[in-house]
N, C-alpha and C positions, 0 to 999 in steps of 0.2 A: 504494500500500500504506500510505502514511502516513495517508491518510484513514480507512482501515479500522482501523488501530491507534488513532487518536485517537477514533474513534467507540466502540470498545470501552473505551478509557480513561475516557471521560466517561459511559459507560453509555447511549449512543444506539443504538437498534436500527435498522440500515439494512435495508430490504427488499431482495429480490432485484433488482427494477428499479433501485433506488438503487445497489446494488453494481455492476450492469452499467454504469450511468452513470459511476461512478468509473473503471472499467476503460477505457471508451471515451474519456472525457475525458482520462484520463492518456495514452492512446496518441496521440490527436490533438494534444495539447499538446506532448508530447515530440518528435513529428515536426516540428512547427512551430518549436520552439525549440532544435533540436539544436546549432546553432553559436553560440548566444548565451551568453556567460559569465554565471554566476549566474542562469540562467533557471529553475532549480529552484524558486526562491522564487515566481516569477510563476506557474508551472504549478501549484504546490501551492495557491496562492491561488485559482486558477481551479477546481481540482478540489474544494476545500473548499466554495467558494461554490455549486458546481453541485448539491450535495446538502444544503446548509443547515447545514454544520458551521461553528462559530466559527473564524475565521482567527487568533485570538489564540494558538491552540495551535501554530501554525507556529514561533513564537519559542521555545516550550518544546522542540520537536523539534530546532531548530538548536542550542540551548544544550546539550541532552543529547548530541547527536552530537559537538559540539566537546569536551566533557568526556571522552567515551568514547575519542575519538581521542587526546587528551592523556594519558589514563591508559594506553592501550595502547602508545603510542610516546613515552615521556617525553623522549627525546633530540630529538625534532622538535616538541615542544609549544611551544617558543618561537616558531616560525614561525606558529603558529595564533593566538596570543594577543598579538602585538605591536601 
């Protein structure tokens, strides 16, 4: 879903076959990396590359997610940003 969000964010139109590639690549990557810590970064890179999206936007997603968690749970934000 991050790939679909980023494609809309940067104004790239993904065709239906590309959207299906995102879904299938996400499923296969998540099954293969289920027990690996921090595997989401690797799987997102794989999914973004499969449809030609720039992987630089993964860093923006990670930063945005970290800030939203810190804002939602200020008492635990020290654990995220140490």
